[in-house]
C-alpha positions, 0 to 999 in steps of 0.5 A: 500500499502506498502513501506517496508516489513521485512520478517523473520527477526532474528539478533543473535549477535556474533555467526556464522551460526550454533551457530545462528541456535542453539540459534533460535532453541530455540526461535522457542520452545518458550524459551525467549532471556534472557533465550537463552542467559543464555544458549547459550552465544549469544545475541538475537537482533531480532527473526523472525520479519514479518512486513510491513510499509505503504507507507507515514505512520508515523509508530512507533517501540516501547518497552522497552530498550533491545527490539530490536527496535534500531536494527530493524531500523538500518537493514533498512539502513543496519548499521545492516545485519541480521542473517536470513530474507529478507528485501524489499523496493518498490524503485518507491515510492515517488521517486523524489517528492520534499516538496518545490513543495508539490507533493503528493507520489506515493503509490505503494506496494511493490511486490517481483516479481516487477522490483521496489522492491528490497531486500536490503540485496542483494546490493553491496557497489556501490548499498547500497551507491546509496539506502543510497543516494537516499532513505533513511535518518536518524535522530539519537538520539544524532544528529550525526552532524559534529562539525567543520561544520556549521549549513549549511554545516551539512544540506547540507552534503548529496547533497554535497555527491551527487556532487550538486553545492555549490549554489544549495545545499545551497539554498536547506539546507537554505528552510529547516532550515527555515522549522524547524525554524532556520532561521538566524543561518546558520553560527553557529556551532553545539556546539553554539546550545541548544540540540533542535536546534541541533535536529532541524538540523538534522532533515533539514539535513535528509529531505534535501535530499528529500528521501522517507524513513525517520528513526528516532531513539530515536530522541526526547528522549535526549530532554527536555519535553516541546522542545520534544513536540514542535519537535513532533508537528513540526513532524506532520505538516512536514509530514502532507505536505511531505506524508513521509514514517517515522519509528520512534523509541521510547521507550515513549507510549505517544510519540508513540500515539501522533505521530504514525499511526501504533505502533509496539510493541516488546518484547525480540526481538519479534513482540508483536502486531502492530496496531493503537492505538485504536487497541492496546487499545481495543484488546492488544494481551497479558499482555505486550501490555495491561500494555503499553496502561493502562500506557497511560490510 
């Protein structure tokens, strides 16, 4: 059962439609992104990405710097719009499940003909705002906390945007702070916390809205190894109960294998292979994938 479907997604930066088409024609002929940049001057973010992400899956997107992984995840909440392609999301998956009640997720598949599936690229401003408030949350690499807000206010911010009452949103924020191990820190400010604590606040903020899709862009990469491992464990424990659809960006194969049910490997803006860790280990699509898996071994 799929929750998110990317169809033929390409992103060419700083190019108009005609210029982008010329760059994509070179990519279609097999030219790599570096050569396209040298010949045309246009940077390739992604090229012809087709990817299904299953409902309730923790799906890792990985690759080296410049591979396109952060560009890809930012398409899922339209912080970036593609040059071409479609992004379909089933808006009934996990709708209004409440983690506090441990409600199980509905796992309807993406079906373009279904009234429940939306191509998010067709949303107007008001619809996009609703989509971001109700369907997708994001945890950023560098925390993204508001410095003049307390920990409580940061966690409750998404609920405040929904016009929820102060008492209700603070109750929910307090619950999630407890879940991520930050009890009694609700009146602290971000600069009073360690990096690991700040990222726990960011995770609590994303979970507090109870949105079915959670995007995590290199969320643990700025942390030291011990704290990083602890947060990986905590994420897996939470996911066991919450059954969110999580798209997790990383450049670390060890992290991807530890947390990812499936892994998609990007190189030069192209999707090279998607599979379980065992799939990638035993049946690598090319030398690039094999080198990643050998590094783990």
